[in-house]
C-alpha positions as CSV (number, residue, x, y, z in Angstrom):
1,X,0.0,-0.1,0.0
2,X,1.4,3.4,-1.0
3,X,0.4,6.7,0.4
4,X,-1.2,8.9,-2.2
5,X,-2.0,6.0,-4.4
6,X,-3.8,3.2,-2.5
7,X,-4.0,4.9,0.9
8,X,-4.5,8.7,1.8
9,X,-1.3,10.8,2.1
10,X,-0.9,13.5,4.7
11,X,-3.4,15.7,2.7
12,X,-5.9,12.8,2.4
13,X,-5.3,12.2,-1.3
14,X,-5.4,8.9,-3.2
15,X,-5.2,8.0,-6.9
16,X,-2.4,10.7,-7.5
17,X,-0.8,8.3,-10.2
18,X,-4.1,8.6,-12.4
19,X,-3.6,12.3,-13.1
20,X,-2.8,12.8,-16.8
21,X,-3.3,9.3,-17.8
22,X,-6.3,9.8,-20.0
23,X,-5.3,12.9,-22.0
24,X,-6.6,12.9,-25.5
25,X,-6.4,16.4,-26.7
26,X,-3.1,15.9,-28.7
27,X,-3.0,12.8,-31.1
28,X,0.8,13.2,-31.2
29,X,1.0,12.4,-27.6
30,X,0.4,8.8,-26.0
31,X,0.7,8.7,-22.3
32,X,2.2,5.2,-21.2
33,X,2.8,5.5,-17.5
34,X,2.6,7.9,-14.5
35,X,4.8,7.4,-11.5
36,X,4.5,9.4,-8.3
37,X,7.9,10.2,-7.0
38,X,6.9,12.5,-3.9
39,X,3.6,13.6,-2.4
40,X,4.7,15.0,0.8
41,X,2.7,18.2,0.3
42,X,2.8,19.0,-3.4
43,X,3.1,16.2,-6.0
44,X,6.2,15.4,-8.1
45,X,5.3,12.9,-11.0
46,X,7.4,11.3,-13.6
47,X,5.3,10.6,-17.0
48,X,6.4,8.3,-19.7
49,X,4.8,9.1,-23.1
50,X,5.3,8.5,-26.8
51,X,5.7,11.7,-28.8
52,X,5.3,12.0,-32.5
53,X,7.8,14.5,-34.0
54,X,7.2,16.8,-37.0
55,X,8.8,14.3,-39.4
56,X,6.5,11.5,-38.4
57,X,8.8,9.4,-36.2
58,X,7.9,8.4,-32.7
59,X,10.2,8.6,-29.6
60,X,9.7,7.4,-25.9
61,X,10.2,10.4,-23.6
62,X,10.0,10.9,-19.8
63,X,9.4,14.2,-18.1
64,X,9.0,15.2,-14.4
65,X,6.2,17.6,-13.4
66,X,5.7,19.4,-10.2
67,X,2.1,20.0,-9.2
68,X,1.5,22.5,-6.4
69,X,-2.1,23.6,-7.6
70,X,-3.1,26.8,-9.5
71,X,-2.8,30.1,-8.0
72,X,-3.8,33.8,-8.2
73,X,-2.1,37.2,-7.8
74,X,-3.3,40.8,-7.7
75,X,-1.8,44.2,-8.2
76,X,-3.3,46.5,-5.7
77,X,-3.2,50.2,-7.2
78,X,-4.4,53.6,-6.2
79,X,-4.4,55.9,-9.3
80,X,-5.1,59.0,-7.3
81,X,-1.9,58.6,-5.4
82,X,-0.3,56.9,-8.3
83,X,0.9,54.1,-6.0
84,X,0.9,50.4,-5.7
85,X,0.7,48.1,-2.7
86,X,3.1,45.2,-2.6
87,X,4.5,42.7,0.0
88,X,7.8,41.6,1.2
89,X,8.5,38.0,2.6
90,X,11.1,35.5,2.8
91,X,11.4,33.0,0.0
92,X,13.7,30.0,0.7
93,X,14.0,28.8,-2.9
94,X,15.2,32.3,-4.0
95,X,17.6,32.5,-1.1
96,X,19.3,29.2,-1.9
97,X,19.6,30.3,-5.5
98,X,21.5,33.4,-5.2
99,X,19.2,36.1,-3.8
100,X,21.0,38.1,-1.1
101,X,18.6,37.6,1.7
102,X,15.6,35.8,0.2
103,X,13.3,38.8,1.0
104,X,11.3,39.3,-2.2
105,X,9.0,42.2,-3.0
106,X,5.8,40.8,-4.6
107,X,2.2,41.3,-5.6
108,X,-0.1,39.6,-3.1
109,X,-0.7,36.0,-4.2
110,X,-1.6,32.5,-3.1
111,X,-2.8,29.1,-4.2
112,X,-6.5,28.6,-4.9
113,X,-6.9,25.7,-2.4
114,X,-10.1,24.6,-4.0
115,X,-11.7,28.2,-4.3
116,X,-12.5,29.9,-7.5
117,X,-9.7,32.2,-8.7
118,X,-11.5,35.5,-7.8
119,X,-12.6,34.2,-4.4
120,X,-9.0,33.1,-3.6
121,X,-7.4,36.3,-4.5
122,X,-9.8,38.3,-2.3
123,X,-8.9,36.0,0.4
124,X,-5.1,36.4,-0.1
125,X,-5.4,40.2,-0.6
126,X,-6.9,40.3,3.0
127,X,-4.5,38.0,4.4
128,X,-1.4,39.6,3.0
129,X,-2.1,43.3,2.8
130,X,-4.9,43.8,5.2
131,X,-7.2,45.2,2.4
132,X,-10.7,43.9,1.4
133,X,-11.1,44.3,-2.3
134,X,-14.3,44.2,-4.3
135,X,-14.6,42.3,-7.6
136,X,-11.0,42.3,-9.1
137,X,-10.3,43.0,-12.7
138,X,-9.1,40.0,-14.6
139,X,-5.8,40.6,-16.5
140,X,-4.7,37.2,-17.8
141,X,-4.0,33.7,-17.0
142,X,-0.6,32.0,-17.6
143,X,1.6,29.0,-17.1
144,X,4.5,30.4,-15.2
145,X,7.1,27.7,-15.6
146,X,5.6,25.2,-18.2
147,X,8.8,23.2,-18.7
148,X,8.2,21.5,-15.1
149,X,5.6,23.1,-13.2
150,X,1.7,22.5,-13.9
151,X,0.6,25.7,-12.1
152,X,-1.7,28.1,-13.9
153,X,-1.7,31.6,-12.3
154,X,-4.6,33.9,-12.6
155,X,-3.7,37.6,-12.7
156,X,-5.9,40.4,-11.3
157,X,-5.9,44.0,-10.5
158,X,-7.9,45.9,-8.0
159,X,-8.1,49.4,-6.5
160,X,-7.4,50.1,-2.8
161,X,-7.4,53.0,-0.5
162,X,-7.8,53.6,3.4
163,X,-11.5,52.5,3.0
164,X,-10.6,49.0,1.9
165,X,-8.3,48.4,4.9
166,X,-9.3,45.9,7.4
167,X,-10.6,47.6,10.7
168,X,-11.9,44.7,12.5
169,X,-10.7,41.2,13.6
170,X,-10.8,39.0,10.5
171,X,-8.8,36.0,9.2
172,X,-5.8,38.3,8.9
173,X,-3.3,37.7,11.6
174,X,-1.0,40.4,12.3
175,X,2.6,39.3,12.7
176,X,5.3,41.8,13.8
177,X,3.5,44.7,12.4
178,X,2.8,42.8,9.3
179,X,0.3,40.2,7.8
180,X,0.0,36.5,7.1
181,X,-1.5,33.4,8.4
182,X,0.4,32.5,11.5
183,X,-0.5,28.8,11.2
184,X,1.4,28.8,7.7
185,X,4.5,30.6,9.3
186,X,3.8,33.6,7.2
187,X,5.4,37.0,8.2
188,X,4.5,39.4,5.4
189,X,5.3,43.2,5.4
190,X,3.5,45.7,3.1
191,X,5.1,48.4,1.0
192,X,3.2,51.2,-0.6
193,X,5.4,52.5,-3.5
194,X,5.1,55.1,-6.1
195,X,4.4,53.4,-9.3
196,X,7.3,54.9,-11.1
197,X,9.6,53.9,-8.2
198,X,8.3,50.3,-8.6
199,X,9.1,50.3,-12.2
200,X,12.5,51.6,-11.7
201,X,13.0,48.8,-9.0
202,X,12.5,46.2,-11.9
203,X,15.4,47.9,-13.8
204,X,17.6,47.9,-10.7
205,X,16.8,44.3,-9.8
206,X,15.2,45.3,-6.4
207,X,11.9,43.6,-7.8
208,X,12.9,40.3,-9.3
209,X,9.6,38.4,-8.9
210,X,8.1,37.5,-12.3
211,X,4.5,37.8,-11.6
212,X,5.1,41.3,-10.1
213,X,7.1,42.4,-13.0
214,X,4.4,41.2,-15.4
215,X,1.6,43.1,-13.5
216,X,3.6,46.3,-13.2
217,X,4.4,46.2,-16.9
218,X,0.8,45.5,-17.7
219,X,-0.3,48.5,-15.5
220,X,2.1,50.7,-17.4
221,X,1.1,49.5,-20.9
222,X,-2.6,48.6,-20.6
223,X,-3.6,49.0,-17.0
224,X,-4.6,51.8,-14.6
225,X,-1.5,53.9,-15.3
226,X,-1.4,53.8,-19.0
227,X,-2.9,57.3,-19.5
228,X,-1.4,58.6,-16.3
229,X,1.6,61.0,-16.5
230,X,4.3,60.7,-14.0
231,X,4.2,63.1,-11.1
232,X,6.5,66.0,-11.7
233,X,9.2,66.1,-9.0
234,X,11.1,69.3,-8.2
235,X,14.9,69.4,-8.6
């Protein structure tokens, strides 16, 4: 008996080796086998499949996929103040791969955890920034790392101002003057930045998170700041 296959794993899942076996959308792909390599929290699978190349010949291939579920992210913006509200938190994978301290500046984001994308991002915005947003504006949905990670990330934008700030005890847990869910070990600080400063931080490398860069560029090209002139600064 194997956890995640025949018996429940730590998250109560079974049949994890069935995922992706019955795909029929591409006649040039024939899935032969799916092995679960790990299901401690997320799921790492190795899929064996036959692939028909453009010249007609078939080859036997194997790929590993990392399934952490789908997620959502939101850019909180205030066009009157010409600002955006971002977060800063520790990211171990970035830290072990060359980031100086692992403290990344990001747009609020999180996994769907079974919720609809819009519902999930409203939850995450409240948990990570302390702001309760209305209906967020859909921006786009993308695969963030399609070579190995199955996740689709739903991008949104929403306005914020003092009225949207949480003023009562909610699901948000304050940690050291920040936000996050204590049970998940989160310790998240918020940063309100002038929009032009946030764009400059992309160029300087101070903002190095892909989803945040995508949202800021969208905001400048097609989003809330596309017709907004930069604020004049005295010399």
